[in-house]
C-alpha positions as CSV (number, residue, x, y, z in Angstrom):
1,M,0.0,0.0,0.0
2,F,1.1,3.6,-0.6
3,N,1.8,5.8,2.4
4,D,-1.1,8.0,3.6
5,F,0.8,11.1,2.7
6,S,2.3,11.7,-0.7
7,P,5.9,13.0,-0.6
8,I,6.6,16.6,-1.5
9,D,9.3,15.5,-4.0
10,P,8.7,12.1,-5.5
11,D,12.1,12.2,-7.1
12,N,13.8,12.5,-3.7
13,V,12.1,9.8,-1.7
14,Q,14.3,7.5,0.4
15,P,13.9,3.9,-0.8
16,Y,14.6,0.9,1.4
17,V,16.0,-2.6,1.0
18,Y,14.0,-5.7,1.9
19,E,16.1,-8.7,2.5
20,D,15.4,-12.4,2.8
21,E,17.6,-15.5,2.6
22,R,17.6,-15.6,-1.2
23,S,17.5,-12.0,-2.3
24,L,17.6,-8.2,-1.7
25,S,15.0,-6.0,-3.2
26,L,14.6,-2.2,-3.6
27,H,11.3,-0.6,-2.7
28,F,9.7,2.8,-2.3
29,D,6.8,1.0,-0.6
30,M,5.6,-2.6,-0.5
31,S,3.1,-2.2,-3.4
32,S,5.8,-2.7,-6.0
33,T,9.4,-3.9,-6.4
34,Q,11.8,-1.6,-8.1
35,S,14.7,-4.1,-8.3
36,R,15.7,-7.5,-7.0
37,M,19.1,-9.1,-6.6
38,L,19.8,-12.8,-6.1
39,R,22.3,-13.5,-3.4
40,A,23.5,-16.6,-5.2
41,D,24.2,-14.6,-8.5
42,P,24.2,-10.8,-8.0
43,Y,24.6,-10.2,-11.7
44,A,21.7,-12.3,-12.9
45,L,18.5,-10.6,-14.0
46,A,16.0,-11.7,-11.4
47,L,12.9,-9.9,-12.8
48,D,11.4,-11.0,-16.1
49,Y,10.9,-7.5,-17.5
50,T,14.7,-6.8,-17.2
51,R,15.4,-10.1,-19.0
52,T,13.0,-9.1,-21.7
53,M,14.6,-5.7,-22.1
54,M,17.9,-7.6,-22.9
55,G,16.2,-8.9,-26.0
56,F,17.9,-6.0,-27.8
57,V,21.1,-8.2,-28.1
58,L,19.3,-10.2,-30.8
59,V,19.0,-7.0,-32.9
60,Q,22.0,-5.0,-31.7
61,P,24.4,-7.6,-30.2
62,R,27.5,-5.4,-29.7
63,P,26.5,-1.8,-28.8
64,E,29.5,0.4,-28.2
65,S,27.7,3.1,-26.4
66,I,24.7,2.6,-24.0
67,L,22.7,5.3,-22.2
68,M,20.4,4.2,-19.4
69,I,17.7,6.4,-17.8
70,G,17.0,5.1,-14.3
71,L,19.4,3.1,-12.0
72,G,17.2,1.5,-9.4
73,G,19.1,-1.5,-8.0
74,G,21.3,-1.4,-11.0
75,S,20.3,-4.8,-12.4
76,L,20.6,-3.9,-16.1
77,A,23.6,-1.6,-15.5
78,K,25.7,-4.2,-13.9
79,Y,24.6,-7.0,-16.3
80,C,25.6,-4.9,-19.3
81,H,28.8,-3.8,-17.6
82,K,29.8,-7.5,-17.0
83,H,28.5,-9.1,-20.2
84,L,29.0,-6.4,-22.8
85,P,32.6,-5.5,-22.1
86,E,33.0,-3.4,-25.3
87,A,30.2,-1.0,-24.3
88,D,30.7,2.4,-22.8
89,I,27.8,2.9,-20.3
90,T,26.3,6.0,-18.8
91,V,23.5,5.7,-16.3
92,V,21.4,8.7,-15.3
93,E,19.5,8.6,-12.0
94,I,17.6,11.6,-10.5
95,N,17.2,10.3,-7.0
96,P,20.4,10.7,-4.9
97,H,19.1,8.2,-2.3
98,V,18.9,5.5,-5.0
99,I,22.5,6.2,-6.1
100,A,23.6,6.0,-2.4
101,M,22.5,2.3,-2.4
102,R,24.6,1.2,-5.3
103,E,27.2,-0.6,-3.2
104,A,24.5,-2.7,-1.5
105,F,23.4,-4.0,-5.0
106,F,27.0,-4.5,-6.3
107,V,26.7,-1.7,-8.9
108,P,30.2,-1.2,-10.2
109,A,32.3,1.8,-9.3
110,D,32.7,4.5,-11.9
111,D,35.6,3.9,-14.2
112,A,36.7,4.7,-17.8
113,R,33.7,3.0,-19.4
114,F,31.0,3.1,-16.7
115,R,29.5,6.0,-14.8
116,V,26.4,6.9,-12.8
117,V,25.3,10.5,-13.2
118,Q,22.8,12.2,-10.9
119,D,20.6,14.3,-13.2
120,D,17.1,14.6,-14.6
121,G,16.8,11.9,-17.3
122,A,14.7,14.0,-19.6
123,R,17.0,17.0,-19.3
124,F,20.1,14.8,-19.9
125,V,18.6,13.3,-23.1
126,A,17.6,16.7,-24.4
127,R,21.1,18.1,-23.8
128,T,23.3,15.3,-24.8
129,G,25.5,15.8,-27.8
130,R,26.5,12.1,-28.0
131,R,24.8,9.5,-30.1
132,H,24.3,6.1,-28.5
133,D,23.8,2.6,-30.0
134,L,21.3,1.8,-27.2
135,L,19.1,3.9,-25.0
136,M,17.3,2.1,-22.2
137,V,14.5,3.9,-20.3
138,D,13.5,2.3,-17.0
139,G,12.9,5.4,-14.8
140,F,10.3,5.2,-12.1
141,S,9.7,7.3,-9.0
142,Y,7.6,6.9,-5.9
143,D,4.6,8.1,-8.0
144,G,5.3,5.6,-10.8
145,Q,6.2,6.6,-14.3
146,P,7.4,10.2,-14.4
147,E,5.6,12.5,-16.7
148,A,8.9,14.0,-17.8
149,L,9.9,10.6,-19.2
150,S,6.6,10.1,-21.0
151,T,6.1,13.1,-23.2
152,P,6.3,13.3,-27.0
153,A,9.2,15.7,-26.7
154,F,11.1,13.2,-24.5
155,Y,10.6,10.3,-27.0
156,R,11.7,12.6,-29.9
157,G,14.8,13.4,-27.9
158,C,15.4,9.7,-27.4
159,R,15.4,9.2,-31.1
160,A,17.7,12.2,-31.7
161,A,20.2,10.7,-29.1
162,L,20.6,7.5,-31.1
163,S,23.3,6.6,-33.6
164,P,22.1,5.8,-37.2
165,R,21.5,2.2,-36.3
166,G,20.6,2.8,-32.6
167,M,17.7,1.4,-30.7
168,A,15.6,2.6,-27.7
169,V,14.1,0.1,-25.2
170,V,11.4,1.6,-23.0
171,N,9.8,-0.1,-20.0
172,L,6.1,0.8,-19.5
173,H,3.5,-0.1,-16.9
174,N,1.0,-2.2,-18.9
175,E,-2.1,-0.4,-17.7
176,E,-4.6,0.9,-20.2
177,P,-5.4,3.4,-21.5
178,E,-2.2,5.0,-20.3
179,C,0.1,2.4,-21.8
180,G,-1.5,2.6,-25.3
181,V,-1.1,6.4,-25.2
182,L,2.6,6.1,-24.5
183,V,3.2,3.4,-27.1
184,G,1.5,5.7,-29.6
185,R,3.8,8.6,-28.6
186,I,6.8,6.4,-29.1
187,A,5.5,5.1,-32.4
188,R,5.1,8.7,-33.7
189,A,8.6,9.7,-32.5
190,F,10.1,6.7,-34.4
191,D,7.8,6.8,-37.5
192,G,6.2,3.5,-36.4
193,D,9.4,1.5,-36.4
194,L,8.9,-0.5,-33.2
195,C,7.8,-3.7,-31.7
196,T,6.3,-4.4,-28.2
197,V,6.7,-7.3,-25.9
198,P,4.8,-8.0,-22.7
199,S,6.5,-9.2,-19.6
200,E,5.8,-12.7,-18.4
201,C,3.1,-11.6,-15.9
202,A,1.9,-8.9,-18.3
203,G,2.5,-6.2,-15.7
204,N,5.0,-4.4,-18.0
205,R,5.2,-3.8,-21.7
206,L,8.6,-3.4,-23.3
207,V,8.9,-1.2,-26.4
208,F,11.8,-1.7,-28.8
209,A,12.1,1.3,-31.2
210,G,14.7,1.5,-33.9
211,R,14.7,0.7,-37.6
212,S,12.2,-1.6,-39.3
213,A,14.9,-3.1,-41.4
214,D,16.8,-4.2,-38.3
215,F,13.7,-5.8,-36.9
216,D,13.0,-7.6,-40.2
217,R,16.6,-8.9,-40.4
218,C,16.4,-10.2,-36.8
219,S,13.1,-11.9,-37.6
220,M,14.4,-13.6,-40.7
221,D,17.7,-14.7,-39.0
222,F,16.3,-15.4,-35.6
223,E,17.7,-18.9,-35.2
224,A,21.2,-18.0,-36.4
225,R,21.2,-14.9,-34.1
226,W,20.2,-17.0,-31.2
227,A,22.9,-19.5,-31.8
228,A,25.5,-16.7,-32.1
229,L,24.6,-15.3,-28.6
230,A,27.0,-15.9,-25.7
231,E,25.7,-18.6,-23.4
232,V,24.9,-16.1,-20.6
233,H,22.6,-14.2,-22.9
234,R,20.8,-17.4,-24.0
235,R,20.2,-18.3,-20.3
236,T,18.9,-14.8,-19.7
237,L,16.6,-14.8,-22.7
238,R,15.4,-18.4,-22.8
239,S,12.1,-17.7,-21.0
240,C,11.2,-14.7,-23.1
241,A,12.6,-15.6,-26.6
242,A,9.2,-16.7,-27.9
243,R,7.5,-13.5,-26.7
244,F,10.2,-11.4,-28.3
245,A,9.8,-13.3,-31.6
246,R,6.1,-12.7,-31.5
247,G,6.7,-9.0,-30.9
248,L,8.7,-9.0,-34.2
249,H,5.4,-10.1,-35.9
250,R,7.2,-12.7,-38.0
251,P,6.1,-16.4,-38.0
252,T,9.5,-17.7,-38.9
253,A,11.1,-16.1,-35.8
254,T,8.2,-17.3,-33.6
255,A,8.7,-20.9,-34.7
256,S,12.4,-20.8,-34.1
257,A,12.0,-19.3,-30.6
258,R,9.3,-21.8,-29.7
259,E,11.9,-24.6,-30.2
260,I,14.4,-22.6,-28.1
261,A,11.9,-22.3,-25.2
């Protein structure tokens, strides 16, 4: 349940960590889990929606520059840092209290190719002069999905921040009619070049926006691309491969992924 009193500044709320014998999880309140880390494997992606977001490796397997909006418990940041060693990664997080918990969740220290920046994600995207191969948007506050990360201008900025063959991956709460409105905004920003994939429990919808030609190639070569993935990516994606293939809207990819699953 949410607290009885809404915070004055939802971007500055102090989160807390819930621990049990198997995992640590990050919460603003008990109504939803922001992030979960398995004690047995801190770098594994414990939540299905994060595993589904990693489906981008089937389309863009070796991004050289990644921009992430939203740190949370750092699940995606540390997975990409560990398993995409050629990528330069910038993570933007607005809440200083979230950043302060990075060590508890094994988020890597800043180094030459990895950094966490405290800033407003929408403002950072609008001002960046760099072009990225991958832009991941997974920013949520105490109040849920921030308006600043949901506007048509923000999504246009995401497209402008991408390299010529870049891709954006956006995590949305799968609640209608709001989710449909946001998918429409992303579609207009990317001229309709996107596919959407639900999470396993259907509580989230992941939007992959880039170039239709890249999605088409992934669909046609799905089985070969799957075989070419590193084993760690195949383990991560095994439970969501069929859903990702269906999102590509190509029966050949769906058939191949069904055999994988």
